[in-house]
Rosetta silent file (secondary structure, phi, psi, omega in degrees, C-alpha in Angstrom):
SEQUENCE: MPPQSSQRNAHILLVLTMLMWSTNFVIARALHSLVGPFTLAFARWGIALCCLLPLALPRLRRNWPRLREQWRLLLLLGTFGIGLTNTFVYWAVQTTSATNAVILNSATPVMVLLLGSLYFRQYLSCRQWGGMAMALSGAMLIVLKGDLRALSGFHFGGGDLLVLAGGLSWAIYTLGLRKLKPGIDPLVLMSVLLLVGEGLLLPLFVRETVLGGLPSLNGAALASLIYLGVLPSVVAYLMYNRAIGMVGTAKAASFLYLMPAFGALQSIWLLGEELHWYHAAGLAAIFCGIALSSLTRPQPAGGAALASKPRASQV
SCORE:     score description
SCORE:     0.000 S_00000001
   1 L     0.000  130.167  179.742    0.360    5.104   31.267 S_00000001
   2 L   -58.436  144.074 -177.825    0.500    1.285   31.115 S_00000001
   3 H   -55.610  -40.116 -177.624    2.065   -0.013   27.856 S_00000001
   4 H   -63.059  -44.987  179.139   -1.072   -1.990   26.926 S_00000001
   5 H   -66.789  -40.090  179.050   -3.316    1.057   27.278 S_00000001
   6 H   -62.022  -43.036  179.762   -0.800    3.258   25.459 S_00000001
   7 H   -65.534  -40.219  178.336   -0.647    0.839   22.540 S_00000001
   8 H   -62.882  -43.600  178.892   -4.439    0.629   22.343 S_00000001
   9 H   -63.860  -39.207  177.771   -4.737    4.419   22.296 S_00000001
  10 H   -62.816  -40.988  179.222   -2.076    4.633   19.584 S_00000001
  11 H   -64.335  -39.151  177.281   -3.989    2.136   17.437 S_00000001
  12 H   -62.498  -44.953  178.667   -7.184    4.179   17.831 S_00000001
  13 H   -60.039  -41.520 -177.895   -5.302    7.320   16.777 S_00000001
  14 H   -68.828  -39.660  178.075   -3.861    5.538   13.724 S_00000001
  15 H   -63.219  -45.958  179.101   -7.248    4.161   12.613 S_00000001
  16 H   -64.473  -37.421  178.034   -8.850    7.615   12.874 S_00000001
  17 H   -61.734  -46.708 -178.640   -5.867    9.148   11.052 S_00000001
  18 H   -66.420  -32.232  176.344   -6.166    6.721    8.140 S_00000001
  19 H   -63.584  -44.982  179.701   -9.906    7.373    7.966 S_00000001
  20 H   -67.144  -41.770 -178.400   -9.281   11.114    7.603 S_00000001
  21 H   -68.545  -28.558  176.363   -6.463   10.649    5.107 S_00000001
  22 H   -68.406  -33.807  175.378   -8.606    8.388    2.943 S_00000001
  23 H   -68.923  -28.101  175.974  -11.144   11.224    2.647 S_00000001
  24 H   -57.679  -44.558 -179.247   -8.232   13.427    1.582 S_00000001
  25 H   -68.412  -39.011  179.563   -7.765   11.278   -1.541 S_00000001
  26 H   -62.475  -46.705 -178.625  -11.507   11.218   -2.277 S_00000001
  27 H   -68.755  -40.159  178.777  -11.785   15.011   -2.053 S_00000001
  28 H   -60.196  -40.338  177.867   -8.563   15.575   -4.000 S_00000001
  29 H   -65.874  -36.983 -178.977   -9.913   13.435   -6.841 S_00000001
  30 H   -69.042  -30.293 -175.453  -13.182   15.375   -6.750 S_00000001
  31 H   -96.949   -5.960 -168.968  -11.402   18.741   -6.952 S_00000001
  32 L   -64.624  -25.398  178.731   -8.599   17.890   -9.387 S_00000001
  33 L   -80.939  -15.800 -179.102  -10.508   19.214  -12.424 S_00000001
  34 L   -99.294  -32.557 -173.213  -11.186   22.533  -10.627 S_00000001
  35 L  -127.157  131.867  176.606   -7.898   23.132   -8.806 S_00000001
  36 L   -66.658  158.929 -175.073   -4.354   22.531  -10.034 S_00000001
  37 H   -61.195  -39.938 -178.015   -2.112   20.244   -7.939 S_00000001
  38 H   -76.082  -34.699  175.592    0.172   22.984   -6.607 S_00000001
  39 H   -65.953  -41.739  179.610   -2.727   25.331   -5.865 S_00000001
  40 H   -62.471  -46.265 -179.932   -4.547   22.531   -4.045 S_00000001
  41 H   -64.598  -44.583 -178.569   -1.507   21.677   -1.927 S_00000001
  42 H   -64.517  -42.867 -179.799   -0.728   25.341   -1.171 S_00000001
  43 H   -67.480  -41.132 -179.788   -4.355   26.147   -0.246 S_00000001
  44 H   -59.253  -52.028 -177.458   -4.719   23.032    1.887 S_00000001
  45 H   -72.841  -27.665  175.897   -1.657   23.738    4.004 S_00000001
  46 H   -64.718  -41.741  176.567   -2.423   27.471    4.077 S_00000001
  47 H   -63.227  -43.198  178.796   -5.796   26.777    5.694 S_00000001
  48 H   -60.856  -41.261 -179.340   -4.120   24.440    8.166 S_00000001
  49 H   -65.655  -39.872  177.342   -1.541   27.107    9.027 S_00000001
  50 H   -62.141  -32.583  178.460   -4.264   29.720    9.625 S_00000001
  51 H   -71.848  -36.287 -172.420   -5.900   27.312   12.090 S_00000001
  52 H   -88.665  -34.243 -172.438   -2.694   26.623   14.009 S_00000001
  53 H   -56.311  -44.010  179.217   -0.874   29.971   14.120 S_00000001
  54 H   -59.023  -28.887  179.041   -3.168   31.676   16.691 S_00000001
  55 H   -85.595  -31.814 -173.314   -2.508   28.745   19.044 S_00000001
  56 H   -85.476  -35.257 -174.531    1.183   28.312   18.247 S_00000001
  57 H   -57.898  -43.821  178.687    2.474   31.906   18.258 S_00000001
  58 H   -62.738  -19.906 -177.885    2.039   32.490   22.029 S_00000001
  59 H   -97.733   -4.198 -172.397    4.100   29.307   22.629 S_00000001
  60 H   -64.454  -41.899 -172.755    6.835   30.094   20.112 S_00000001
  61 H   -60.165  -46.533 -177.018    9.171   32.023   22.416 S_00000001
  62 H   -74.821  -14.715  176.956    9.641   29.261   24.986 S_00000001
  63 H   -96.230   -6.820 -173.110   10.130   26.663   22.202 S_00000001
  64 H   -58.565  -43.816  179.641   12.600   28.755   20.218 S_00000001
  65 H   -57.910  -41.224 -179.740   15.829   27.268   21.698 S_00000001
  66 H   -71.150  -35.626  177.120   14.743   23.718   20.814 S_00000001
  67 H   -64.897  -44.481 -178.861   13.613   24.791   17.341 S_00000001
  68 H   -65.445  -34.181 -179.567   16.910   26.529   16.659 S_00000001
  69 H   -66.056  -31.699 -174.234   18.836   23.496   17.888 S_00000001
  70 L  -117.298   30.327 -171.644   17.101   21.178   15.392 S_00000001
  71 H   -62.880  -33.498  179.292   16.498   23.548   12.461 S_00000001
  72 H   -65.479  -43.651  178.491   18.093   21.250    9.878 S_00000001
  73 H   -65.584  -38.310  178.964   15.858   18.325   10.836 S_00000001
  74 H   -65.043  -38.086  175.408   12.804   20.607   10.853 S_00000001
  75 H   -61.851  -42.653  179.643   13.635   21.774    7.327 S_00000001
  76 H   -63.988  -46.293 -178.787   13.859   18.152    6.207 S_00000001
  77 H   -64.200  -42.808  179.484   10.549   17.189    7.870 S_00000001
  78 H   -66.499  -37.647 -179.471    8.710   20.218    6.481 S_00000001
  79 H   -66.695  -50.537 -174.673   10.094   19.675    2.999 S_00000001
  80 H   -81.945  -42.279 -175.969    9.280   15.976    2.719 S_00000001
  81 H   -76.452  -35.298 -176.526    6.221   15.658    4.987 S_00000001
  82 H  -106.799  -49.432 -173.117    4.399   18.852    3.960 S_00000001
  83 H   -71.840  -35.378 -168.848    5.969   20.218    0.798 S_00000001
  84 H  -109.368  -43.046 -168.113    6.441   17.069   -1.272 S_00000001
  85 H   -53.877  -64.315 -176.380    4.391   14.013   -0.228 S_00000001
  86 H   -72.026  -28.087  178.241    0.835   15.046   -1.117 S_00000001
  87 H   -63.181  -41.878  176.271    1.994   17.424   -3.844 S_00000001
  88 H   -59.479  -42.380 -178.779    3.552   14.509   -5.715 S_00000001
  89 H   -67.896  -44.395  178.532    0.276   12.563   -5.413 S_00000001
  90 H   -60.674  -38.560  178.785   -1.882   15.517   -6.531 S_00000001
  91 H   -69.548  -38.340 -176.411    0.440   15.997   -9.491 S_00000001
  92 H   -65.338  -40.424 -174.809    0.446   12.273  -10.305 S_00000001
  93 L   -70.357   -5.095  173.141   -3.336   11.895  -10.565 S_00000001
  94 L   -73.840  -24.739 -173.303   -3.297   14.386  -13.438 S_00000001
  95 L  -127.621   -7.313  179.900   -1.579   11.792  -15.628 S_00000001
  96 L  -124.334  159.910 -178.563   -2.063    8.377  -14.012 S_00000001
  97 L   -76.061  158.333  178.229   -5.149    6.364  -13.114 S_00000001
  98 H   -63.419  -36.275  179.167   -6.500    6.192   -9.591 S_00000001
  99 H   -62.547  -46.974  176.944   -5.935    2.422   -9.616 S_00000001
 100 H   -58.379  -42.891 -177.591   -2.275    2.842  -10.484 S_00000001
 101 H   -62.736  -42.759 -178.444   -1.897    5.489   -7.787 S_00000001
 102 H   -69.302  -41.292  179.309   -3.432    3.290   -5.082 S_00000001
 103 H   -60.526  -49.295 -177.026   -1.409    0.214   -6.112 S_00000001
 104 H   -70.780  -31.543  177.975    1.882    2.103   -6.100 S_00000001
 105 H   -66.378  -21.089  177.684    1.000    3.980   -2.911 S_00000001
 106 L   -67.698  -12.339  176.738    0.775    0.576   -1.238 S_00000001
 107 L   -78.386  -12.081 -175.796    4.576    0.464   -1.462 S_00000001
 108 H   -59.445  -48.824  179.129    4.860    3.276    1.107 S_00000001
 109 H   -59.524  -35.925  178.374    4.724    1.086    4.264 S_00000001
 110 H   -65.369  -39.397  176.838    7.386   -1.181    2.776 S_00000001
 111 H   -61.524  -40.743  178.552    9.582    1.872    2.122 S_00000001
 112 H   -59.904  -46.177 -177.910    9.139    2.917    5.757 S_00000001
 113 H   -67.190  -43.396 -178.286   10.235   -0.505    6.983 S_00000001
 114 H   -65.497  -45.391  178.141   13.167   -0.830    4.583 S_00000001
 115 H   -64.589  -37.362  177.778   14.525    2.651    5.318 S_00000001
 116 H   -64.135  -40.894  179.988   14.052    2.037    9.032 S_00000001
 117 H   -70.109  -31.398 -179.295   15.973   -1.227    8.894 S_00000001
 118 H   -79.981  -45.944 -172.807   18.795    0.375    6.875 S_00000001
 119 H   -85.036  -43.263 -176.431   19.154    3.704    8.670 S_00000001
 120 L   -98.773    1.249 -175.203   18.130    2.870   12.232 S_00000001
 121 L    55.597   38.564 -175.828   19.173   -0.799   12.173 S_00000001
 122 L   -76.329  119.213 -178.494   15.563   -1.457   13.122 S_00000001
 123 L   -74.757  131.822  178.282   14.973   -5.180   13.632 S_00000001
 124 L  -118.132  121.177 -178.509   11.923   -6.561   11.841 S_00000001
 125 L   -78.154  164.548  176.408   10.589   -9.917   12.958 S_00000001
 126 H   -60.418  -33.272  178.607    9.119  -12.537   10.653 S_00000001
 127 H   -66.102  -37.615  178.551    5.728  -11.753   12.178 S_00000001
 128 H   -67.258  -43.842  177.006    6.045   -8.108   11.187 S_00000001
 129 H   -63.891  -40.698  178.874    6.975   -8.985    7.609 S_00000001
 130 H   -64.744  -41.735  177.250    4.169  -11.561    7.505 S_00000001
 131 H   -63.869  -39.802  178.524    1.651   -9.055    8.847 S_00000001
 132 H   -64.169  -41.705  179.199    2.788   -6.466    6.321 S_00000001
 133 H   -64.885  -39.722  179.343    2.416   -8.978    3.476 S_00000001
 134 H   -66.330  -43.002  178.983   -1.080   -9.942    4.663 S_00000001
 135 H   -65.022  -39.916  177.060   -2.165   -6.293    4.915 S_00000001
 136 H   -62.628  -40.966  177.989   -0.732   -5.580    1.460 S_00000001
 137 H   -61.566  -41.235  178.213   -2.646   -8.560    0.040 S_00000001
 138 H   -64.236  -41.612  178.494   -5.866   -7.237    1.544 S_00000001
 139 H   -63.702  -43.518 -179.252   -5.294   -3.761    0.096 S_00000001
 140 H   -66.301  -35.528  178.570   -4.528   -5.199   -3.346 S_00000001
 141 H   -60.990  -40.704  179.067   -7.634   -7.413   -3.189 S_00000001
 142 H   -70.158  -46.089 -177.406   -9.802   -4.332   -2.696 S_00000001
 143 H   -62.591  -41.211 -177.904   -8.024   -2.229   -5.327 S_00000001
 144 L   -86.329    1.678  178.915   -8.195   -5.001   -7.946 S_00000001
 145 L    55.730   38.976  175.996  -11.806   -5.814   -6.979 S_00000001
 146 L    75.387    5.689 -177.106  -10.950   -9.447   -6.413 S_00000001
 147 L  -119.610  102.700 -178.659   -9.671   -9.970   -9.964 S_00000001
 148 H   -65.027  -19.808  178.952   -5.920  -10.507  -10.231 S_00000001
 149 H   -65.909  -17.688  179.045   -6.217  -10.273  -14.019 S_00000001
 150 H   -65.069  -19.552  177.153   -6.696   -6.537  -13.548 S_00000001
 151 H   -64.028  -23.275  179.752   -2.943   -6.331  -12.952 S_00000001
 152 H   -66.402  -20.916  178.769   -2.486   -6.922  -16.682 S_00000001
 153 H   -88.038    4.305 -179.545   -3.900   -3.426  -17.243 S_00000001
 154 L   -78.432  124.343  177.427   -1.202   -1.840  -15.117 S_00000001
 155 L  -124.783  130.775 -176.621    1.045    0.466  -17.156 S_00000001
 156 L   -90.914  124.620 -179.123    4.007    2.269  -15.630 S_00000001
 157 L  -137.165 -170.232 -177.978    4.363    5.925  -16.635 S_00000001
 158 H   -62.036  -39.795  178.835    5.665    9.291  -15.495 S_00000001
 159 H   -63.682  -31.613  178.931    2.773    9.869  -13.108 S_00000001
 160 H   -67.378  -35.531  175.333    3.516    6.534  -11.436 S_00000001
 161 H   -61.829  -35.980  178.509    7.050    7.703  -10.661 S_00000001
 162 H   -66.128  -37.357  177.185    5.514   10.706   -8.893 S_00000001
 163 H   -62.419  -44.708  178.888    3.404    8.379   -6.715 S_00000001
 164 H   -64.460  -37.209  177.397    6.530    6.450   -5.729 S_00000001
 165 H   -64.147  -38.213  176.342    8.329    9.736   -5.042 S_00000001
 166 H   -64.684  -40.809  177.760    5.468   10.737   -2.749 S_00000001
 167 H   -64.110  -41.251  177.846    5.707    7.415   -0.904 S_00000001
 168 H   -65.212  -39.680  177.608    9.458    7.805   -0.466 S_00000001
 169 H   -61.055  -40.791 -179.837    8.957   11.366    0.821 S_00000001
 170 H   -68.320  -37.232  177.560    6.473   10.093    3.391 S_00000001
 171 H   -62.774  -41.369  178.686    8.849    7.347    4.514 S_00000001
 172 H   -64.119  -42.266  178.382   11.592    9.946    5.074 S_00000001
 173 H   -62.595  -46.930 -177.565    9.170   12.127    7.063 S_00000001
 174 H   -60.188  -46.028 -179.518    7.968    9.217    9.197 S_00000001
 175 H   -72.282  -30.923  177.842   11.482    8.080   10.043 S_00000001
 176 H   -64.547  -28.684  178.185   12.657   11.659   10.577 S_00000001
 177 H   -60.226  -29.105 -179.324   10.133   12.043   13.392 S_00000001
 178 H   -68.878  -21.830 -176.495   12.166    9.515   15.370 S_00000001
 179 H   -85.587  -12.498 -178.836   15.172   11.838   15.318 S_00000001
 180 L   -67.072  134.585  176.129   13.359   14.737   16.988 S_00000001
 181 L   -80.687  149.373 -177.966   14.478   15.475   20.526 S_00000001
 182 L   -63.665  155.254  169.207   11.759   15.786   23.192 S_00000001
 183 L   117.622  -12.196  179.671   10.373   19.111   24.320 S_00000001
 184 L   -85.167  129.192  176.948    8.896   20.878   21.276 S_00000001
 185 L   -59.769  132.303 -174.813    5.240   21.784   21.662 S_00000001
 186 H   -61.693  -34.308  178.965    3.283   19.788   19.028 S_00000001
 187 H   -70.099  -37.896  176.446    1.304   22.813   17.815 S_00000001
 188 H   -67.344  -43.581  178.946    4.497   24.823   17.389 S_00000001
 189 H   -58.441  -48.313 -179.019    6.183   21.898   15.656 S_00000001
 190 H   -63.487  -39.694  179.441    3.317   21.454   13.221 S_00000001
 191 H   -63.415  -41.796  179.005    3.198   25.197   12.486 S_00000001
 192 H   -63.873  -43.221  179.047    6.921   25.290   11.722 S_00000001
 193 H   -63.623  -38.295  177.588    6.637   22.305    9.384 S_00000001
 194 H   -65.072  -40.104  177.960    3.710   23.968    7.622 S_00000001
 195 H   -62.844  -40.160  178.115    5.709   27.178    7.156 S_00000001
 196 H   -64.252  -46.613  179.881    8.559   25.206    5.594 S_00000001
 197 H   -63.015  -41.984  179.065    6.176   23.371    3.270 S_00000001
 198 H   -65.093  -37.192  176.747    4.368   26.554    2.255 S_00000001
 199 H   -62.691  -37.048  177.761    7.676   28.256    1.503 S_00000001
 200 H   -69.942  -37.690 -175.814    8.564   25.396   -0.834 S_00000001
 201 H   -81.626  -21.030 -173.916    5.147   25.435   -2.525 S_00000001
 202 H   -54.812  -51.322 -179.854    4.824   29.221   -2.914 S_00000001
 203 H   -63.833  -33.153  178.372    6.791   29.601   -6.201 S_00000001
 204 H   -69.224  -39.332  176.628    5.007   26.574   -7.685 S_00000001
 205 H   -63.714  -44.930 -179.463    1.619   28.018   -6.677 S_00000001
 206 H   -62.141  -44.782 -179.602    2.486   31.425   -8.158 S_00000001
 207 H   -62.101  -44.389 -179.864    3.628   29.858  -11.432 S_00000001
 208 H   -64.949  -36.957  179.215    0.479   27.728  -11.714 S_00000001
 209 H   -68.911  -41.725  179.166   -1.707   30.760  -10.955 S_00000001
 210 H   -62.675  -39.762 -177.011    0.058   32.942  -13.527 S_00000001
 211 H   -78.306  -37.706 -173.493   -0.366   30.287  -16.214 S_00000001
 212 H  -117.083   -9.374 -178.016   -3.902   29.134  -15.399 S_00000001
 213 L    82.521  167.242  178.412   -5.460   31.782  -13.161 S_00000001
 214 L   -73.275  142.589  179.914   -7.100   31.341   -9.773 S_00000001
 215 L   -68.968  149.778  175.478   -9.679   28.507   -9.571 S_00000001
 216 L  -102.697  111.438 -174.202  -13.387   29.314   -9.438 S_00000001
 217 L  -109.854  135.799  172.728  -14.930   27.312   -6.584 S_00000001
 218 L   -83.037 -179.755 -176.139  -18.601   26.835   -5.754 S_00000001
 219 H   -60.426  -43.574 -178.595  -19.848   26.504   -2.185 S_00000001
 220 H   -65.433  -41.815  179.849  -19.471   22.725   -2.011 S_00000001
 221 H   -65.553  -40.117  179.341  -15.939   22.818   -3.427 S_00000001
 222 H   -65.623  -41.558  178.203  -14.917   25.574   -1.009 S_00000001
 223 H   -63.871  -38.301  178.423  -16.359   23.643    1.952 S_00000001
 224 H   -64.998  -39.319  179.872  -14.468   20.531    0.810 S_00000001
 225 H   -66.775  -39.918  178.186  -11.236   22.507    0.612 S_00000001
 226 H   -64.881  -43.196  176.194  -11.742   23.908    4.121 S_00000001
 227 H   -58.256  -43.961 -179.339  -12.414   20.398    5.435 S_00000001
 228 H   -60.558  -36.388 -178.683   -9.244   19.222    3.686 S_00000001
 229 H   -79.592  -13.888 -176.187   -7.247   21.966    5.381 S_00000001
 230 H  -104.074  -62.712 -172.530   -8.577   21.245    8.880 S_00000001
 231 H   -76.971  -61.056  179.369   -9.137   17.538    9.581 S_00000001
 232 H   -64.179  -25.356 -173.328   -6.743   15.605    7.288 S_00000001
 233 H   -93.793  -32.495 -178.346   -4.139   18.375    7.485 S_00000001
 234 H  -106.429  -63.237 -174.062   -4.153   19.408   11.156 S_00000001
 235 H   -61.716  -47.458 -176.883   -5.969   16.864   13.318 S_00000001
 236 H   -65.724  -40.332  179.230   -4.771   13.778   11.445 S_00000001
 237 H   -64.738  -41.929  178.286   -1.138   14.916   11.322 S_00000001
 238 H   -63.442  -40.235  179.264   -1.088   15.663   15.043 S_00000001
 239 H   -67.875  -38.938  179.317   -2.576   12.243   15.787 S_00000001
 240 H   -65.053  -45.176  178.172   -0.084   10.501   13.474 S_00000001
 241 H   -59.998  -40.861  178.562    2.878   12.279   15.090 S_00000001
 242 H   -63.045  -45.867 -177.881    1.558   11.308   18.511 S_00000001
 243 H   -64.874  -37.807  177.540    1.100    7.650   17.514 S_00000001
 244 H   -59.600  -41.727  178.646    4.639    7.448   16.073 S_00000001
 245 H   -66.618  -22.474 -176.443    5.963    8.580   19.435 S_00000001
 246 H   -91.654  -39.811 -174.131    3.918    5.876   21.196 S_00000001
 247 H  -122.849   -6.187  178.609    4.440    2.743   19.079 S_00000001
 248 L    88.202  172.895 -172.790    7.223    3.595   16.612 S_00000001
 249 H   -76.372  -37.349 -174.377    7.411    3.623   12.842 S_00000001
 250 H   -62.427  -46.431 -179.978    7.247   -0.115   12.077 S_00000001
 251 H   -69.865  -38.982 -179.074    3.871   -0.675   13.745 S_00000001
 252 H   -65.423  -32.798 -176.136    2.428    2.591   12.458 S_00000001
 253 H   -60.841  -37.615 -177.358    3.420    1.750    8.871 S_00000001
 254 H   -64.691  -24.594 -179.655    1.079   -1.246    8.658 S_00000001
 255 H   -71.846  -16.679  179.046   -1.930    1.005    9.357 S_00000001
 256 H   -61.897  -23.027  179.445   -1.329    2.834    6.056 S_00000001
 257 H   -71.301  -10.972  176.814   -3.013   -0.104    4.319 S_00000001
 258 H   -71.388  -20.560 -175.352   -6.301    0.982    5.857 S_00000001
 259 H   -62.056  -49.678  177.111   -6.502    3.931    3.459 S_00000001
 260 H   -64.380  -32.859  177.850   -7.584    1.998    0.338 S_00000001
 261 H   -65.323  -47.330  178.167   -9.987   -0.046    2.483 S_00000001
 262 H   -65.244  -35.456  176.693  -11.572    3.072    3.966 S_00000001
 263 H   -60.804  -41.586  177.981  -11.638    4.644    0.501 S_00000001
 264 H   -65.519  -42.096  179.081  -13.659    1.698   -0.794 S_00000001
 265 H   -64.762  -36.620  177.028  -16.064    1.875    2.146 S_00000001
 266 H   -66.678  -35.328  176.765  -16.577    5.601    1.563 S_00000001
 267 H   -64.571  -36.591  177.778  -17.388    4.905   -2.085 S_00000001
 268 H   -67.660  -43.211 -175.431  -20.042    2.440   -0.935 S_00000001
 269 H   -76.750  -45.267 -173.220  -21.479    4.863    1.612 S_00000001
 270 H   -89.016  -33.313 -174.282  -21.183    8.161   -0.282 S_00000001
 271 H  -105.811   -0.028  176.722  -21.437    7.066   -3.910 S_00000001
 272 L    75.358   18.252  177.990  -23.890    4.198   -3.524 S_00000001
 273 L   -72.191  157.189 -175.957  -21.533    1.484   -4.775 S_00000001
 274 L   -82.206  149.290  174.375  -22.323   -2.122   -3.844 S_00000001
 275 L   -84.654  125.424 -178.789  -20.580   -4.070   -1.077 S_00000001
 276 L  -116.814  168.908 -177.791  -18.787   -7.126   -2.524 S_00000001
 277 H   -59.951  -35.420 -176.341  -16.997  -10.111   -1.048 S_00000001
 278 H   -71.062  -23.784  173.393  -13.572   -8.674   -1.814 S_00000001
 279 H   -64.581  -49.385 -178.949  -14.327   -5.588    0.320 S_00000001
 280 H   -66.454  -43.803 -178.755  -15.014   -7.752    3.381 S_00000001
 281 H   -66.312  -41.671 -179.683  -12.167  -10.185    2.660 S_00000001
 282 H   -66.156  -42.253  179.410   -9.668   -7.395    1.991 S_00000001
 283 H   -64.895  -40.346  177.863  -10.612   -5.458    5.107 S_00000001
 284 H   -62.717  -41.955  179.236  -10.363   -8.632    7.213 S_00000001
 285 H   -64.748  -39.264  179.216   -6.900   -9.372    5.779 S_00000001
 286 H   -63.711  -46.570 -179.305   -5.730   -5.810    6.507 S_00000001
 287 H   -66.786  -37.645  176.528   -6.859   -5.926   10.130 S_00000001
 288 H   -65.048  -39.565  178.226   -5.348   -9.395   10.607 S_00000001
 289 H   -64.105  -41.492  177.953   -2.107   -8.149    9.096 S_00000001
 290 H   -63.751  -42.897  179.146   -2.060   -5.122   11.396 S_00000001
 291 H   -62.431  -41.502  179.801   -2.724   -7.340   14.422 S_00000001
 292 H   -66.405  -40.186  179.431    0.095   -9.707   13.382 S_00000001
 293 H   -66.291  -26.961 -176.492    2.511   -6.808   12.829 S_00000001
 294 H   -83.737  -10.333  178.454    1.712   -5.450   16.282 S_00000001
 295 L   -83.438  108.541 -179.915    2.682   -8.675   18.023 S_00000001
 296 L  -123.313  155.832  178.811    6.276   -8.202   19.114 S_00000001
 297 L   -66.989  147.347  177.346    8.481  -10.078   21.529 S_00000001
 298 L   -57.432  139.044 -179.860    8.742   -8.612   25.024 S_00000001
 299 L   -92.572  156.479  170.619   11.596   -6.107   25.274 S_00000001
 300 L   -62.033  162.146 -176.066   14.181   -5.869   28.009 S_00000001
 301 H   -55.959  -42.437 -179.867   13.406   -3.309   30.676 S_00000001
 302 H   -63.643  -42.116 -179.839   15.799   -0.781   29.173 S_00000001
 303 H   -66.438  -38.267  179.477   14.363   -1.216   25.694 S_00000001
 304 H   -65.969  -40.076  179.440   10.817   -0.907   26.949 S_00000001
 305 H   -64.332  -38.349  179.250   11.650    2.264   28.781 S_00000001
 306 H   -66.770  -40.565 -177.563   13.257    3.696   25.664 S_00000001
 307 H   -66.477  -32.320 -177.036   10.283    2.766   23.504 S_00000001
 308 L   -90.617   -0.356 -179.387    7.837    4.442   25.882 S_00000001
 309 L   -64.277  130.971 -179.335    9.888    7.598   26.262 S_00000001
 310 L   -62.078  145.576  178.820    7.863   10.643   25.147 S_00000001
 311 L  -113.157  168.315 -178.834    8.980   12.249   21.899 S_00000001
 312 L   -66.707  -19.345 -176.943    8.793   15.808   20.622 S_00000001
 313 L   -85.292   -2.486 -176.037    6.064   14.780   18.219 S_00000001
 314 L   -75.638  147.781  176.841    3.625   13.808   20.945 S_00000001
 315 L   -80.848    0.000    0.000    0.498   15.837   21.553 S_00000001
C-alpha cells in the first residue's frame, strides 16, 4: 500500500476511534449514578470479551507460540490498557468534576510523546511539538468555553490524580504496542488483553458488588452498556491498534485531542446545547494541530521501510 494512502487510512481510523471513545465518556457519565466504577469497567470489558471469544478461540492454537513468547508484554498491555486506564477515569469522576477530568486528560498525548522520547529515543520535531500545542489549545478552548478565567475554578484533588494515573496508563499501553513482534492475530491479541484486564478487575468488581449490590438497569441503560462494550471497547480498540502500527505513536497521540471536541459536538446534537464560536475555533485549532503534527521530514529508505513494516497490532 502506498505510504500516502496508508497514512490517510490511518487518519480515518483514528478519527473514527476518537469519535467512539468520546461517546464512551458521555455514556459513562450518564451511568455513573447507576453503576459503580469497577462494575462498569468489568461489565464493559466482559461484553467485549463475549463478542470476541467465538472469533478468537478457533485461532488461538496457531497463535499460541507467539503469545507464549511475549507473555510478559501481554500482561503489561492488558493491565495498563484494559485493567487500569478507563477504570481510573470511571473512579475519578465520582469525586472530581467533568471539567477537571477533561482538562487533566488532555495531558495524555504529552505523556505519550515524553515517554516515547525517553524510552524509544523517539525524535520529535519542532513541528510536532507545535502541532501538539495547537491541538491542546483548541481542546482547552472548548473545555473552558472560551473563557480562560474558568481556570481559576480548577482545584486539584484526589480524583484528579486518578485522571493523571489513567493518562499515564494509556501512554504505557500505547508505547507498549510498539514492542509487540509481528504475527499475532488481532482478534486473539485483543481477547488475551481483555482476559488480563478482566482478571485484574474481578476482585474489585466482587468487592463493589458485595458492598453495594448489583445495579438495577432499565432498558436504555442496558442498551447503553451493551453499546459501550461493543463499539468503543472492541471496534475502536482494534482500529487504534491498527493505526498505531501504520503511523506510530507520535502522530496517533495528537488525535486524542479530538475527544473533547467530539464530546462537545455530541452535547450540541444529543442534548440540544447551542453551537458557539469557541466550538468552531477549538475544532479548527485541533485539526490544524493534527495536520501540523503529521508533517514529518522524508525518511531514508531504510527508515521508511521500518516505519511501514506491519506490526502484531494490525487488523
